[in-house]
N, C-alpha and C positions, 0 to 999 in steps of 0.2 A: 558582526559576530560578537563584538564587545557587549552590545546590548543584550544578546541572548545569554551570555555568561553572567551578566549582572542580574538578569531576571532569574536565572537558575540559582545563583547564590542567595538571592532574596527568598525564593520559594523554599529553599532548604534551610533558611535561617542560619546560613553559614557564619560561624564565629571564627575568631582569629585562631582558635585551636583546632579547627576542622579542616579537612581536605576532601576532595571528591576525585574518584577515579571513574573514568568512562571508558568502557570496552566495546559496547555495541556499535558496529560500524555506522549505522544510520544516525546515531546520536553524536558520534565523533564528527561526522560530516556536518550535521546541523549546527554544532557548536563551534566548529573550526574551519570548515571548508575542505578539510583533508580527506582524501578518498583512498589512501593507501592503508597498509596494515599497521596497527599500533593502538595506543591508548592515550587518553588525555589525563593530565594531572592538573587539578585546579585547586587553588587555595586563595585566601585573601591577598597573598603576596606573590603568587606564581601562576602562570599559564604555560603549560609545557606539553609537548608531544613526545612520547617514548616510542621509538620505532627502531628499525634496523637500517643497515647501510644502504639497502636497496631503495629506501624511501626518503632518505634525508633531504636530498635536493627537492624532491616533490613536495615534501612537507613545508620546507622553507618558502616555496613559491605559492602554495595554496593557503598557507596559514601564517601570514607575515606577523601577526600579533603574538605568536607563540614562540617560546624557546623550543629548539629541536634537539633531543638527546638520543644518541644511538647506543643500543646494547653492544656488548662485545662477547668474545668467546668465554670470558670469565664472569660477566654480569648479565643476568637475564632480565626480562621485562619487569617482573615483580620486584627484583632487587633494585633495579634502577628507579622504578617508581617510588619504592619505599625510601630510597636515599633522598630523592627530591622532596618528599613529604617531611622527612626528618629535618631537612635543612630549613623548612619553614616553621618548625616547631609544632607541627600537627600532633594532636593527641587522639583524634578520632578521624577515621576515613569512611566516607559514604561510598558504597560500591554497588554495582548492579548484580545483586544476588540472584536475580531471575535469569541472568545471562552467563555469568562466569561459571565455569565448570567447578565441580567439587575439588578436583585436583588442583586447578589454578587457584581456587580460594585458599586451599591449604598452603600452597606455595607462597601466596601473598601474605597470609597470616604469619608464616615463618619469617618472611623478609621484614615485615613491619615490626616484629618484636613486641614492644610494649604499646604500640599504637593500636587502639581499639578499632573494630570494624562494625559498621551498621549499614542497614539497607538504604540505598538511594531512593527506593520507593517509586520508581518510574517518573521521577521529577522531570527529566528531559522530554519524555514522551508527552507529559501533560502540557508542557510549553508548546510542543509541536502541534497540538490539536488545533489551535487558532492560527491560520495561515496569514502572513503579512502580505503586503502588496507585491513584493519581489517574488515571493513563493507563488502567488496567484498568477503572476505573469508567466512564470515557467510552466505551471500547470496548463495554462491556456495554450501555450505553444505545443505541449505534449498532446493535448486533445486535438489541436488543429492538424497535427501530423496524423493522428489516429483516424480522424474523420476523412482526411484525404485518402489515406490508405484503404479505408472501407469503400469509398467511392470507386477506387481502382478495382478492388477484388470482386465486387459484385458485377463488374464488367467482364471478368474473365472466368468466373465459376461456371462450370458446365458439367453435364453428365459425363462420367468416365474418369474425371480427375480423382485422385486419391485425397484423403484428408491431409496426409503429410505434404502433398504437392500444394494444396491450398495454403497450409500453414507456412511453408517456405516462401511462397510468393507474397503472402501478406507481410511476413516479417521483413523480407528483403525490401519491399516497397517502403516500409517505415524507415528503414536505414537509408534508402535513397533520398527520402524526404527530410533527413536530418536528425533522426532519432539516434541517441548514443547506443541504444540497444532496445530489445523488447522489454517491457516492464516486468513481464512474467512469462511463463511458458504458455504460448498461445493455445487456446482450446478450439479445435475444429471437430464438432461432433455431428455426424450425419445419420439420418434415419434412426434406427433403434439405438444407436450410440448416444442420441440426444437425451436419453433417460439418465445418463451419468453426468451429474453436475460438473465434475472435474475430469471429464473424459480426456484421455491421452490420444492425440491424433495418431491414427494408424494407417494401414494400407487399404482399408475399405474404400471402394470407389463410390462416388456419388451416383445415385440412381434417380430416374424420373419419379417425381412425387415426394422425394425426400425433403424434410425440413433440415436445415443445417444451422447449427448454433456456432457463432463466432464470438469468442470471448477473448479480448486482446487489448493491448495498449502500448503506446510508445513511452520510452523514458527519455526525458530531455532535461539537461541541466541538473540531473540528480532527482527529478520528480516524475512520478508515474501517472500515466493515464490508465483508465480502466473503463471499458465499454463492452456491451454485448448486444448483438443483433442476431435474430433468427430469420433466415431467408429460405426460400423454397426453390428447388430445381424442378420446374414444372408444377402443376397444381397438385397440392396435397389432398388427402382424403378429408371428408367432412369432419371426422372426429378431431383431427389435428388442426383443422381450421377453427373449430370451436375452442380448442385449447389456446390457440394463438390469440383469439379474440378475448378470452378470459384474462390471459396474462397481460395483454396490452391495456385492457381496462384497469387492471390492478395497478400496473406501473404508473399509469397516468394519474389515478386517484391518489396514490401515495406520494408521487412527486408534487402534486398540487397541494398536498397537506403540509409540506415542509415549510417551517417558519421558525424564527427565533422564539425560544420559550416553549416549544413543543417537545414533549417527552419522546425520546427515541423509541421507547417501548410502545407508545401510543400510535406512532406512525406504522410500526411493524404490525400492530393489531389491526390496522385497516386492511392490510394485505391478507391477514389470516381470516378475517371475516368474509371478504369478497370471495376468496378461493374456497374457504370452508363452506359457505352458503351454496356454492356451485357443486359441492360434493367431492371436492378434490383436496380437502384439508390435509389428508395423510400423504399427499403427493407433493407437498411443499415443506420440506424438512429442514431448510437452512434459514438463517437470518435474512431479513430484508436487505441489509446493506452494512457498510462499514466505511470508515474514513479512508482517504487516500492522500498520500503525500510522498515523502522520501521512500517509505515502504508502501507496498500496494495494499496492505491491510493494517490500518491504524485505528485508534479510538477517536471518536466514539463509535459504538456499534449500534445498528438498528436491529434489535432482536427482543424477544419477550422479556429477557432478564436484565436488559440494560438499565443502569441507574442514571444515565446521562440525559441532559437536556440540550437541544440544539442551540447554538449561539452563532452570531455573525462571524464569518471566518472559518467555520467548519466546512469541509469539503467531503461529502458523503455520497456513496452509491445508493441507488434504488433499483434493486434487481430481483423482483419476484420471479418464480419459475414453477412450472408444473412438469413432473417427470413420471412417465408411464413405462415401467419396465416391459421390454419386448416391443414397444411401439415407437417410443421417442420422447421428445420433450421440447419445451419452449422456455427460453429465458430472454428477457429484454432488460437492458441496464443503461441508465444514464447516471453520470456522476454530476452532482449539483453543488454549487457554492451557496451556502446560507448567507443571505444579505439582511440588512436591517428591515427590509420590506417583505421578505419571503425567501425565494430561492431562484437561482438561475442555473439552467443546465449548461454544463461546459461541453456537452456533446451536441453537435448540430445535425447529425445524420438522422433521417426520418426513422421513426419507430414502426410505422405501418409495414405490413408484410410486402416484401418485394418478391415477385415470382419471376425467376430468371429463365 
């Protein structure tokens, strides 16, 4: 954690008269290891966690390199953070202006008094884009759990089960295998519900011929897996088989194109061309992918507007989809680690259609 703080202060050009406040929970975790409620105070002279009584002992255990300070009935978080910064002689504080509410920012400005406020500019998130060896090891374990859970669920999916039943069984299996929790709300979209990219599992029962999209992942050690497979309950009709083949072709082509130095928008463009040439360009309305880590959606993004270039250590999804309202949809997703030589899928489960 000390190295991450060092790199953050270097990235921000932190001077002796500067301080940093970190509120976003995923950034707090990345920089300190602390998973409770609170904020970080960082300066050239101080590393501190501002929290409350409920989390003091937890913070001391999870972040041994940090001072731990607790608010009281008379001193709130903003006031205590301001006090710590004033003690270091800070004249300017960098804060997460894209996360802190207007009300909290006003409270903070009042507590800081003459200390100026400026944007932290997503500096912690920029550091998080390149995963180190320890982070990659945690991600591998999260995907190992997710793959094993998928192997289980395809063995139990059958006609007559509801989407919510499938969701519960899949999430429970991930927990049994060692996940701390599901990385996000599991998507189970059957039949016509497959046309909703972020469908909410409901009481619809699976029927013969349905395609079923499963978008899920385990969280392990604070890191998220993200994978999607589309399976069939009995043989689907020829139109949906055609769509599945198109999406599979697209996913493979885009994954094969991943490499350091490749523009994220260029990889996204491969998907748009293949799907567009097949006549379904208007049925693929989201970006091709995004980075995964502590948060399930991180930078860089693979979309037409992305300014980013892939680098070794990036971990990105490749998840093209085609969605036909009233009929259904198909999405296939691998998450891949960018390596010096190309890319490695962290998902081991087969992408080809499984007819259950």
